[in-house]
C-alpha positions, 0 to 999 in steps of 0.5 A, spaced: 539 190 158 536 182 161 530 184 154 536 182 149 538 176 153 530 173 152 530 176 145 536 171 144 534 166 148 527 166 144 529 163 138 531 165 130 525 164 128 522 168 133 519 175 130 523 179 136 529 175 135 529 178 128 527 184 129 533 185 134 538 182 130 536 182 122 537 187 116 533 192 115 529 192 109 529 199 105 534 205 107 535 205 116 542 202 116 541 202 124 540 195 128 538 194 134 545 190 135 548 195 134 546 200 139 547 194 144 554 193 140 556 202 142 553 201 148 559 195 150 565 199 147 563 206 151 565 200 158 570 197 154 566 191 153 568 191 145 567 185 141 564 181 146 560 176 143 554 178 146 549 174 142 553 169 145 554 169 152 546 171 152 543 164 151 546 162 158 541 166 163 546 166 169 552 168 164 547 173 162 545 176 169 552 176 171 554 180 164 548 186 164 551 187 172 558 188 171 555 194 165 551 196 169 556 197 174 562 200 169 555 204 168 554 209 175 560 214 175 
């Protein structure tokens, strides 16, 4: 999940950011952002504005570590 934080901090005009949170053309209905939100829902963090958190590196690192620790049995 640290990759997503780096991409978000790149800015909206970078291709990587457009791919991560953009809406695809054509019949594809799933985007990476949906997968991230499904993962957060799986650990009980649904509704978290992860894009806002990703802008702040220290908060994002703490957030990722917390989520990863919740997923370990």
